[in-house]
C-alpha positions in Angstrom: -31.1 124.3 -3.5 -32.1 125.6 -6.9 -30.1 125.3 -10.1 -28.6 128.8 -9.9 -27.2 128.1 -6.5 -25.7 124.9 -7.7 -24.1 126.6 -10.7 -22.7 129.3 -8.3 -20.9 126.6 -6.3 -19.6 124.9 -9.5 -18.3 128.1 -11.0 -16.7 129.3 -7.8 -13.8 126.7 -8.0 -14.5 126.1 -4.2 -16.0 122.7 -4.9 -13.2 120.2 -5.8 -14.9 116.9 -6.8 -11.6 115.0 -6.9 -10.7 116.2 -3.4 -14.2 115.3 -2.2 -14.1 111.7 -3.5 -10.5 111.3 -2.3 -11.4 112.5 1.2 -14.7 110.5 1.5 -14.3 107.0 0.1 -17.8 106.1 1.1 -19.1 108.6 -1.5 -16.7 107.2 -4.1 -17.7 103.6 -3.2 -21.4 104.3 -3.7 -20.8 105.9 -7.1 -22.6 109.1 -6.0 -22.2 112.4 -7.7 -19.9 114.3 -5.3 -21.5 117.7 -5.9 -25.0 116.4 -5.4 -23.9 114.5 -2.3 -22.4 117.6 -0.8 -25.4 119.8 -1.6 -27.9 117.3 -0.2 -26.1 115.6 2.7 -22.4 116.4 2.8 -22.5 119.9 4.3 -24.9 118.7 7.0 -22.4 116.0 7.9 -19.8 118.7 8.0 -17.8 117.4 5.0 -15.4 119.7 3.3 -16.0 120.7 -0.4 -12.4 121.9 -0.8 -9.1 121.7 1.0 -9.4 125.4 2.0 -13.1 125.4 3.0 -13.6 123.8 6.4 -17.3 123.3 6.9 -17.1 122.5 10.6 -14.9 125.5 11.2 -17.2 127.8 9.3 -20.3 126.6 11.2 -18.6 126.6 14.6 -17.4 130.2 14.1 -20.7 131.4 12.6 -23.5 130.3 14.9 -26.1 132.3 13.1 -25.6 130.3 9.9 -25.6 126.9 11.8 -28.8 127.9 13.5 -30.6 128.8 10.3 -29.5 125.6 8.5 -27.9 127.3 5.6 -25.4 125.5 3.4 -22.1 127.2 4.6 -20.4 127.2 1.3 -23.3 128.8 -0.4 -23.5 131.4 2.4 -19.8 132.1 2.0 -20.2 132.6 -1.7 -23.2 134.9 -1.4 -22.5 136.8 1.8 -19.7 135.5 3.9 -16.8 136.5 1.7 -18.1 140.1 1.5 -18.5 140.1 5.2 -14.9 138.9 5.5 -15.8 135.7 7.3 -13.0 133.1 7.4 -13.5 129.9 5.4 -10.7 128.0 7.1 -8.4 128.3 10.1 -5.5 129.1 7.8 -7.3 131.7 5.7 -7.9 135.1 7.3 -10.0 137.1 4.8 -9.4 140.5 6.3 -5.6 139.8 6.5 -5.5 138.6 3.0 -7.3 141.6 1.6 -4.7 143.8 3.3 -2.0 141.7 1.7 -3.7 142.0 -1.7 -5.8 145.2 -1.8 -6.3 144.7 -5.5 -8.6 141.8 -4.7 -10.8 144.0 -2.5 -10.7 146.8 -5.1 -12.1 144.5 -7.8 -14.5 142.9 -5.3 -13.1 139.4 -5.6 -14.0 136.6 -3.3 -10.7 136.6 -1.3 -10.3 132.8 -1.1 -11.1 132.5 -4.8 -8.6 135.2 -5.6 -5.9 133.5 -3.5 -6.4 130.2 -5.3 -6.4 131.7 -8.8 -4.1 134.7 -8.5 -2.8 135.6 -5.0 -0.5 132.7 -4.3 1.3 133.5 -7.6 2.0 137.0 -6.3 3.1 135.6 -2.9 0.1 137.1 -1.1 -0.1 135.4 2.3 -3.5 133.9 3.4 -2.8 134.1 7.1 -0.2 135.8 9.5 1.3 132.3 10.1 1.5 131.0 6.5 4.3 132.6 4.4 3.8 131.6 0.7 7.3 132.8 -0.4 9.0 131.1 2.5 7.2 127.8 1.9 8.0 127.7 -1.8 11.6 128.7 -1.3 12.1 126.0 1.3 10.2 123.4 -0.9 11.3 124.0 -4.5 9.6 120.8 -5.6 6.3 122.2 -4.5 7.0 125.4 -6.5 7.9 123.3 -9.6 4.7 121.3 -9.3 2.6 124.5 -9.4 0.5 123.1 -6.5 -1.1 125.8 -4.4 1.3 126.0 -1.4 -1.4 126.3 1.2 -3.3 123.4 -0.2 -0.1 121.4 -0.3 0.6 122.2 3.4 -3.0 121.4 4.5 -3.1 118.1 2.7 0.4 116.7 3.2 3.0 119.3 4.0 2.4 119.4 7.7 2.6 115.6 7.9 6.0 115.8 6.2 7.3 118.3 8.7 7.4 121.2 6.3 7.4 124.5 8.2 4.7 127.1 7.1 6.5 130.2 8.4 9.9 131.3 9.6 8.6 131.6 13.2 6.7 128.3 13.3 8.8 125.1 13.8 6.5 122.1 13.3 8.9 119.6 14.8 9.7 121.8 17.8 6.0 122.3 18.4 5.3 118.5 18.3 8.3 117.7 20.5 7.2 120.2 23.1 3.6 119.1 22.9 3.3 115.3 22.8 -0.5 115.5 23.2 -0.7 117.3 19.9 1.5 114.7 18.2 -0.6 111.9 19.7 -3.8 113.5 18.4 -2.3 113.6 14.9 -3.8 117.1 14.2 -2.2 119.8 12.1 0.1 121.6 14.6 -0.4 125.0 13.0 -4.1 124.8 13.2 -3.9 123.6 16.8 -1.7 126.6 17.7 -4.0 129.1 16.0 -7.1 127.7 17.6 -5.8 126.6 21.0 -2.0 126.6 21.5 -1.3 130.3 21.6 -4.0 130.8 24.3 -2.3 128.0 26.3 1.1 129.8 25.9 2.6 126.9 23.8 5.6 128.3 22.0 5.6 127.9 18.2 9.4 128.4 17.9 12.3 128.2 20.4 13.0 131.9 19.7 9.4 133.1 20.0 8.5 135.1 23.2 5.0 133.5 23.7 4.3 135.6 26.7 4.0 138.7 24.5 1.3 137.2 22.2 -2.1 138.7 22.9 -3.8 137.8 19.6 -2.9 135.9 16.4 -3.4 139.1 14.4 -0.5 140.6 16.4 1.9 137.7 15.9 4.6 139.7 14.2 4.3 142.5 16.8 4.6 140.0 19.6 8.0 138.8 18.2 9.5 142.1 19.3 7.6 142.8 22.5 4.1 142.9 24.2 1.7 143.6 21.3 -0.4 145.9 23.5 2.6 148.2 23.9 3.6 148.1 20.2 2.4 151.6 19.4 3.7 153.1 22.7 7.2 151.7 22.3 7.5 152.9 18.8 6.2 156.4 19.7 8.4 156.8 22.7 11.6 155.9 20.7 10.7 158.5 18.1 10.0 161.0 20.9 13.4 160.3 22.5 15.5 160.6 19.4 13.6 163.8 18.3 14.3 165.2 21.7 18.0 164.4 21.3 18.1 166.4 18.0 17.1 163.9 15.3 16.0 165.9 12.3 14.8 164.8 8.9 18.2 165.4 7.2 19.9 162.9 9.5 21.0 159.4 8.7 19.6 156.9 11.2 20.5 153.2 11.7 17.7 151.3 13.5 19.6 148.2 14.6 17.3 145.3 15.1 14.4 147.1 13.5 12.1 144.1 13.9 8.5 144.7 12.9 9.3 148.4 12.3 7.8 149.3 15.7 9.8 152.5 15.7 10.7 152.4 12.1 7.2 153.3 10.9 7.6 156.6 12.7 11.1 157.3 11.5 10.6 156.3 7.9 7.7 158.8 7.5 9.7 161.5 9.3 13.1 161.3 7.7 14.0 162.4 4.2 14.2 159.9 1.4 16.9 157.3 1.8 17.9 158.4 5.4 16.4 155.4 7.3 18.5 152.2 7.5 17.4 149.1 9.3 19.1 145.8 10.1 16.9 142.8 10.9 17.8 139.2 10.3 14.1 138.2 10.2 13.1 139.4 6.8 9.5 138.4 7.3 9.1 140.9 10.1 9.9 143.8 7.8 7.8 142.5 5.0 4.8 142.1 7.3 5.2 145.6 8.6 5.5 147.1 5.2 2.3 145.4 4.0 0.2 145.9 7.2 1.7 149.0 8.9 3.2 151.4 6.3 2.1 150.5 2.8 4.1 150.2 -0.4 3.5 153.9 -1.3 5.5 155.0 1.8 8.3 152.6 0.8 8.4 154.0 -2.7 8.4 157.5 -1.6 10.8 157.3 1.4 13.1 154.5 0.1 14.3 153.1 3.4 17.3 150.7 3.1 17.3 147.3 4.9 19.8 144.5 5.4 19.1 141.1 6.8 22.6 140.0 8.1 22.8 138.2 11.4 26.5 139.0 11.9 25.8 142.2 13.9 27.6 144.0 11.0 26.7 147.6 10.5 29.3 148.5 7.9 27.3 146.8 5.1 25.7 150.2 4.2 29.0 152.0 3.7 28.0 155.2 5.3 28.4 156.9 8.7 25.3 157.6 10.8 24.2 160.6 12.8 22.1 158.3 15.1 22.2 154.6 15.9 19.3 153.1 17.8 19.6 149.8 19.5 16.5 149.3 21.6 16.2 145.9 23.4 19.4 144.5 21.8 21.8 144.4 24.7 19.0 142.9 26.9 19.6 139.6 25.0 23.3 139.7 24.5 26.4 138.3 26.3 29.2 140.7 27.2 31.5 139.5 24.4 28.9 140.4 21.8 28.0 143.7 23.4 31.6 144.9 23.2 31.8 143.7 19.6 28.6 145.5 18.6 29.6 148.7 20.3 32.9 148.7 18.4 31.0 148.1 15.2 28.7 151.0 16.0 31.7 153.3 16.7 33.2 152.6 13.3 29.9 153.6 11.5 29.1 156.6 13.7 29.9 160.2 12.7 32.3 162.1 15.0 29.3 164.0 16.4 26.9 161.1 16.3 24.9 159.5 19.1 24.2 155.8 20.0 20.9 155.4 21.8 20.4 152.0 23.4 18.8 150.1 26.3 20.1 147.7 29.0 18.3 145.9 31.8 20.0 146.8 35.0 20.5 144.3 37.8 22.4 143.5 40.9 24.4 140.8 39.3 26.1 140.5 35.8 24.9 137.9 33.4 27.6 135.3 32.8 27.3 134.0 29.2 28.1 134.8 25.7 26.5 135.4 22.3 22.9 136.1 21.4 20.3 134.4 23.7 17.0 135.8 22.5 14.3 135.6 23.9 15.9 135.3 27.3 16.5 138.5 29.2 20.0 139.4 30.6 21.0 141.9 33.3 24.1 143.9 34.0 25.2 146.1 36.9 25.3 149.8 36.1 29.1 149.9 36.5 29.5 147.0 34.1 27.4 148.8 31.5 29.7 151.8 31.8 32.7 149.5 31.3 31.3 148.2 28.1 31.3 151.7 26.7 34.8 152.4 27.9 36.0 149.2 26.3 34.8 150.5 23.0 36.3 154.0 23.5 32.8 155.6 23.9 31.5 158.1 26.5 28.2 157.1 28.1 25.4 158.7 30.1 22.2 157.2 31.6 19.0 158.9 30.6 15.8 159.2 32.8 13.6 158.6 29.8 10.7 156.3 30.7 10.9 152.7 29.6 8.5 150.0 31.1 11.2 147.4 31.6 14.7 148.7 30.6 17.0 151.7 31.0 18.0 154.1 28.3 21.7 155.0 27.7 23.3 157.6 25.4 26.8 156.9 24.0 29.1 159.2 21.9 32.6 159.4 20.5 32.8 163.1 21.6 32.0 163.7 25.3 30.7 167.1 24.4 27.8 165.5 22.5 26.3 164.1 25.7 23.7 166.4 27.3 24.7 167.9 30.6 23.0 166.6 33.8 20.5 169.4 33.8 19.4 168.6 30.3 19.1 164.9 31.2 16.7 165.8 33.9 14.4 167.2 31.3 14.3 164.0 29.3 11.8 162.1 31.5 9.6 160.6 28.7 7.0 160.1 31.4 3.4 159.2 30.6 0.5 159.9 32.8 -1.2 156.6 32.3 0.2 153.2 31.7 -1.6 149.8 31.2 -0.9 147.3 34.0 -0.4 143.7 33.1 -0.2 140.4 35.0 3.1 138.5 35.0 4.0 137.6 31.4 1.9 140.4 30.0 -1.2 138.1 30.0 -4.0 140.6 30.0 -4.8 144.2 30.6 -6.1 144.7 34.1 -6.6 148.4 34.7 -5.3 151.9 34.1 -2.9 153.2 36.7 -2.7 157.0 37.1 1.1 157.3 37.5 0.7 160.8 38.9 -0.6 159.5 42.2 2.8 157.9 42.8 4.8 161.1 42.2 5.9 163.6 44.8 4.6 167.2 44.3 8.0 168.4 43.2 8.3 165.7 40.6 4.8 166.6 39.3 6.1 170.1 38.6 9.2 168.9 36.9 8.0 165.8 35.0 7.4 167.6 31.8 9.5 167.6 29.0 10.0 164.9 26.4 10.7 167.6 23.9 12.8 170.3 25.6 16.3 169.2 24.7 15.7 169.2 21.0 14.7 172.8 21.2 18.1 173.8 22.3 19.5 172.8 18.9 17.6 174.6 16.1 20.4 174.0 13.5 18.8 171.0 11.9 15.3 172.3 11.4 14.6 171.9 7.7 11.7 173.9 6.2 11.1 171.5 3.4 8.0 169.6 2.2 5.8 167.8 4.6 5.2 164.1 3.9 2.6 162.3 5.9 0.9 158.9 6.1 -2.8 158.6 5.6 -4.6 155.2 5.1 -1.5 153.7 3.5 -1.4 156.4 0.9 0.9 159.4 0.8 -0.6 162.9 1.1 1.9 165.6 0.1 1.0 168.9 1.8 3.1 171.8 0.4 4.9 173.7 3.1 3.3 177.0 2.1 -0.1 175.6 3.1 1.1 175.0 6.7 1.3 178.6 7.8 -1.1 179.0 10.6 1.3 178.6 13.5 3.9 181.1 12.3 7.1 180.2 10.7 7.5 177.0 12.6 4.3 175.6 11.1 6.0 175.3 7.7 7.2 172.1 6.3 8.9 169.6 8.6 8.1 171.7 11.7 4.4 171.3 10.9 5.0 167.6 10.8 6.7 167.8 14.2 3.8 169.7 15.7 1.3 167.2 14.4 3.3 164.3 15.8 3.9 166.1 19.0 0.2 166.7 19.4 -0.6 163.1 18.9 2.0 161.7 21.2 1.2 164.1 24.0 -2.6 163.7 23.7 -2.6 159.9 23.5 0.0 159.4 26.1 -2.1 161.5 28.4 -5.3 159.7 27.7 -4.0 156.2 26.8 -5.7 156.4 23.4 -9.2 156.9 25.0 -9.9 160.0 22.8 -11.8 158.4 19.9 -13.9 161.5 19.0 -11.8 164.6 18.6 -12.6 168.2 17.9 -9.7 170.3 16.8 -10.5 174.0 17.1 -8.3 176.0 14.8 -7.4 172.9 12.7 -5.6 174.8 9.9 -4.5 172.4 7.3 -5.2 169.4 9.5 -1.9 168.6 11.2 -3.6 166.9 14.1 -5.9 165.0 11.7 -2.9 163.6 9.9 -1.1 162.6 13.1 -4.1 161.2 14.9 -5.4 159.1 12.1 -3.8 155.8 13.2 -5.3 156.1 16.7 -9.0 156.7 15.7 -10.8 153.4 16.2 -14.0 152.1 14.6 -16.8 154.4 15.2 -14.5 157.3 16.0 -13.9 160.5 14.0 -12.1 163.8 13.9 -13.8 167.1 13.4 -11.7 170.2 12.4 -13.1 173.7 12.9 -11.4 176.8 11.5 -12.2 180.4 10.4 -10.1 180.1 7.3 -12.1 179.1 4.2 -8.9 178.3 2.4 -7.6 175.9 5.0 -10.9 174.1 5.4 -11.2 173.8 1.6 -7.7 172.3 1.5 -8.7 169.7 4.1 -12.0 168.9 2.3 -10.0 168.2 -0.8 -7.4 166.0 0.8 -9.0 164.0 3.7 -11.4 161.1 3.4 -14.9 162.1 4.7 -15.5 158.9 6.6 -13.2 159.7 9.5 -12.4 163.4 8.9 -15.0 166.2 9.0 -14.1 169.8 8.4 -16.2 172.8 9.1 -15.7 176.4 8.1 -16.9 178.6 11.0 -17.8 182.1 9.6 -16.4 184.2 12.4 -14.4 187.4 12.2 -10.8 187.4 13.5 -8.7 190.4 12.9 -5.6 188.3 12.3 -6.9 185.4 10.3 -10.4 186.3 8.9 -11.0 190.0 9.2 -13.9 190.1 6.7 -16.1 187.5 8.2 -19.2 187.6 10.5 -18.3 189.3 13.8 -21.3 187.9 15.7 -20.5 185.4 18.4 -22.6 182.2 18.1 -22.4 178.5 19.1 -20.4 176.1 17.0 -22.6 174.0 14.7 -22.0 170.9 16.8 -24.1 168.7 19.1 -23.6 168.8 22.8 -21.6 166.2 24.8 -20.1 164.8 21.6 -16.3 164.7 22.0 -13.8 162.8 24.1 -11.2 165.4 23.4 -11.3 169.1 22.4 -7.9 170.6 21.4 -7.0 174.2 20.5 -3.3 174.8 19.8 -2.5 178.5 19.5 -6.2 179.6 19.4 -6.9 181.3 22.7 -3.7 183.3 22.3 -5.4 185.1 19.4 -8.8 185.7 20.9 -10.1 188.9 22.7 -11.7 188.5 26.1 -15.3 188.5 24.9 -14.6 185.8 22.3 -12.4 183.8 24.7 -15.1 183.7 27.3 -17.9 182.8 24.9 -16.1 179.9 23.2 -14.6 178.5 26.4 -18.2 177.8 27.3 -18.6 176.1 24.0 -15.8 173.7 24.9 -17.8 172.7 28.0 -20.9 172.3 25.9 -19.5 169.9 23.3 -17.3 167.8 25.7 -18.5 164.5 27.1 -18.8 164.4 30.9 -15.5 162.6 31.2 -13.9 164.3 28.2 -10.7 166.4 28.2 -9.8 169.8 26.7 -6.2 170.6 25.9 -5.8 174.3 25.3 -2.7 176.5 25.0 -2.3 180.0 26.4 0.3 182.7 27.1 -0.4 182.4 30.9 0.8 185.5 32.8 1.5 183.8 36.2 4.4 184.0 38.7 6.7 181.9 36.4 6.2 184.5 33.7 6.9 187.4 36.1 10.1 185.7 37.3 11.2 185.1 33.6 11.2 188.8 33.0 14.2 189.1 35.2 16.1 186.5 33.2 15.5 187.9 29.7 18.3 189.2 27.5 16.5 191.5 25.0 17.6 191.2 21.4 18.9 187.6 22.0 17.4 184.3 21.0 15.5 182.5 23.7 17.4 179.9 25.8 14.7 177.3 25.0 13.0 178.7 21.8 14.1 180.4 18.6 12.6 183.8 18.9 13.7 187.1 20.5 13.3 186.9 24.3 12.1 190.5 24.3 9.1 189.8 22.2 7.2 187.9 24.9 6.5 190.8 27.4 2.7 191.4 27.7 2.2 195.0 28.9 -0.7 196.5 27.1 -4.3 195.8 28.2 -6.6 194.4 25.5 -9.9 196.3 25.1 -9.4 197.9 28.5 -9.3 194.5 30.3 -6.9 194.2 33.3 -6.6 190.4 32.8 -5.9 190.2 29.0 -2.8 191.8 27.6 -0.7 192.0 24.4 2.9 193.0 23.7 3.8 196.5 22.5 5.1 195.2 19.2 1.6 193.8 18.2 0.1 195.8 15.4 -3.3 194.3 16.4 -3.9 192.6 19.8 -4.8 189.3 18.1 -1.2 188.7 17.1 -0.5 187.6 20.7 -2.8 187.8 23.7 -1.9 186.7 27.2 -4.2 186.0 30.2 -3.4 186.3 33.9 -4.3 184.0 36.7 -7.5 185.8 37.6 -8.6 185.9 34.0 -8.1 182.1 33.7 -9.9 181.5 37.0 -12.9 183.5 35.7 -12.9 181.5 32.4 -13.0 178.2 34.3 -15.7 179.4 36.7 -18.0 180.6 33.9 -17.6 177.5 31.8 -17.6 175.0 34.7 -14.3 173.5 33.5 -11.7 172.5 36.1 -8.0 172.4 35.6 -6.3 168.9 35.6 -2.8 169.8 34.5 -0.6 172.8 33.6 2.7 172.6 31.6 4.5 175.9 31.3 5.8 176.7 27.9 9.4 177.5 26.9 8.5 181.1 25.9 8.9 181.8 29.7 12.7 181.0 29.3 12.3 177.6 31.0 12.3 174.1 29.5 8.8 173.2 28.4 6.9 170.7 26.4 5.8 173.3 23.9 6.3 177.0 23.1 3.0 178.1 24.7 1.6 177.0 28.0 -0.5 173.8 27.9 -3.5 173.3 30.1 -5.7 170.2 30.5 -9.3 170.7 31.5 -12.2 168.5 32.4 -15.9 169.3 33.0 -16.8 169.7 36.7 
């Protein structure tokens, strides 16, 4: 090792000579220079240069370095830190840089930054070491100004000092006498071995949910593999029940913001309230799920009381959500909580909650998390009656529990027909072994449905469309890579008046939830035809994995330029396609030609309200383009005005001049009578000044489209423009290459 490399080690602060001599008395006894000993022999003997650099751990986890015989500390200083390799079992470089993005921005070595700066700012080095918690519980450590992680590694664990609210050292050692006998650091044992062996770190921790250390906080509230789904389905349900951005929502037991991260972004500033006794869960979610920018902009309000008190906020709520609360609660506490809810619920408000139904009632009291309790359906109804509330069971899909809706006013409960619409069904669902140990396969749930159910499974979104009162056409706030992108409502005009403001946000979220429920997040490379100002780009960003990307294609120069100015080019690509369209781009090139995209590139092609504005020649040509750019197992999700038998039957139910039963436009607008360009299969309404304002296609026309393009239909969801409940206004079709 040359002098420059030695100087690099000395200047890094990651060689502590006092620690080295204290740890290795043979070196001290021989009077050797500790640095020279480490450089020449110590690292080869797997001795540690610093309490937070574990030589053996680094070499065990980086076989390439061990094989090449490189000094591990030198490698970490030159390359490993930049590559986000971990220097110690209790220091996660990637996690730390998310905790402290300033360190990455300034290109600091993460471990050096933590030692010098980060611990002072309470930046956590690992998901299971909470700096603030450790210092608050051990004030003498804070007063001594010793680095808290170094203190824990060297002596704190031996003294039984807990590193994290959800890790109880004494409990872990009592439950695992082999670990106690081995005299190893219990936290390190858990991180390297214990969690895989399903050893519980805390009496309240549901170890069966844990699928990776990185997902520790998520596992505290449920199976980490279903974290995204459970948050999205709660948002979908409340939106379907009428939640709008102007409402006040209480998320009772908000945990790791599994659902909160959806609601906080959607609701107006200061309208989201959460109660969660475990403060660390919320802090973890803010740092690693939402970002501080979102919190500053949306100003959610949290309380950490464990008394099941909801009156601490001093306001009445439009909605109270209590998912997976009463599945851990004795009957005495259930009645108490429901009475508390009632006192803080508006007269027309709704309580949305879950229970686990069973053949026998749980006999017990209080809070018993993480154990699961069951109650008979009639008992659940009696709980509501005891609190003076009306109750109705919902059919909304939940993998383990049942959804219930409670209200002060019986008229606020949807009628049985509306309840039938609220299925919340997903077409694919991961299957797990008992205890949610590992993903085994993807089960197509449709194969288990009767044909009648398939035709009626639709709508997670219909009921909300019955109540347009709360639609607010205000500004559209979105999350993008932990920063806030503010899209003015006037930019979101491509889908008619409901593409403005909040409705644009709803459409974007709707697209994401529907697409990724359908495909179980398998669509990693997405083409959005008619992307407009990028609603789907915004909504799909959290789902695009490494190596994936989104491509938006549109005829509007203005919209594409807006997207180019506002979206990072690494994951989002936008292409202006110079094609004439009488409605959106009348002055552009009228010549039909292929999209500037390689063949067989995309997992998913989507076109929302595009083929409803294309004449027959254009529609046929570009339907073939969909087939060309799709992967063999890809999917295309396209919307039409489909003039089938359901449409014909709807003509008999229309009341001209009145608003639609399931949409907000005149029922009489959606009658397609006039042939477009002489075609018998393509029609437009009489009111259309130009056909491109609204074009419908009949069954034969769609059949010809599919035959010419060699795309086969996988699913069809009628839209509510046909005077029936539907997922969306237009008809949704799912296609796959033959």
